[in-house]
N, C-alpha and C positions, 0 to 999 in steps of 0.2 A: 339305966335302961338294960344293961346286960343281965342283971339279976332278974328282971321281969321276964326277959326272953328265956332265961334258964328255967324259971318256974313254970312258965306256960308250956315249954317243950317237955319238961319232966312230967307234968300232969297228963299231957296227951300220950306220952310214951307209956305211962303207968296204966292208963285206960286200955291201951292195946294189949299190954302184957296181962292184965286181969282178964280181958275178954278172950284172947287167943290162947293163953297159957303155953307159950313155946318153952322148950327146954333151953336154958341159957348156959352156955359154956363161956366163962369169963377167964381171960388170959391176963395175968398181971406179972409184974417184975420190972427189972431195970434194963434188961437186954433181951433181944430176940422175940419180943411180943408179936410184932407184925408177921414175921416168918412163921412163928408157931401157930398163930391164928390162921394163916393161909394153909398151912399143912393140915391142921385139924379140919378145916372146911373142905379141902380137897378129898381127904379120906372119907369123911362122913357124907360128903355130897354125892357119893356114888350110890348111897342107900336112902338118904333122907333129903327132904327139902331144907336147904340151909341158906341163911343169909350171913355173909361176912363182908363188910364193906372193905373195899380195896384200900381206901385211904386210912391214914393214921388218926382216927377219930377217938382218941382216948382222953377227952376232956369232959368237963361238966356239960358243955354244949354238944360235944361230939357223940357221946353215948346215946342220948335221946335221938339225935339225928340218925344214928345207925339203926336204932329200933324202929324209927318211923320211915326209914329208907328215903331220907331227904338230904339234899346237898347243903353245904354251908353257903350262906349269902355273902360271906366275906365282910366288907365294910359298907355294903349297900343298905341304907335304911329301908328303902322300898323292897329290896330283896328279902330282908328279914320279915317285913310285913307279909310278904307272899309265903314265906316258909311257915310262919305262925298260922296263917289261914289254912294252908295245906295240912299242917300237923293237926289242927283242930278238926278239920273235915275227916281226915283219916282215922282219928280217934273215935269219931261218931259213926262213920259208915265204912264198912269194908267192901270194896269193890272187887278186890282180887284176893286170892287165898294167901294167907300169911304163912311164912315158913314154919316147919316143925321145930327147928332149932335156930338159935341165934348164937353166933360165935363173936363175942365182943372183946375188944381190947380195952383194958382199964389201967 
């Protein structure tokens, strides 16, 4: 089930990235990723429209959730169904403006 959710979220996130073409700043490493991500977002956020999720979403599920700006559903089956539906709808229809840049922790 987890692999299906990962694939569906990845497809939805990819559709948004292809359509919106935001600049992606990826922060990797073993220490200090969250602090670095927040510092980059703070500095660039003064000039650009930025999205940097506050939580530590640096997993195969978390990165697409960050791109889609959706919360994790934890262990709730129905919560994940809701997340998948919202992800699919967001990938098809843009109601609000997508940010110019994404600062992602990987």
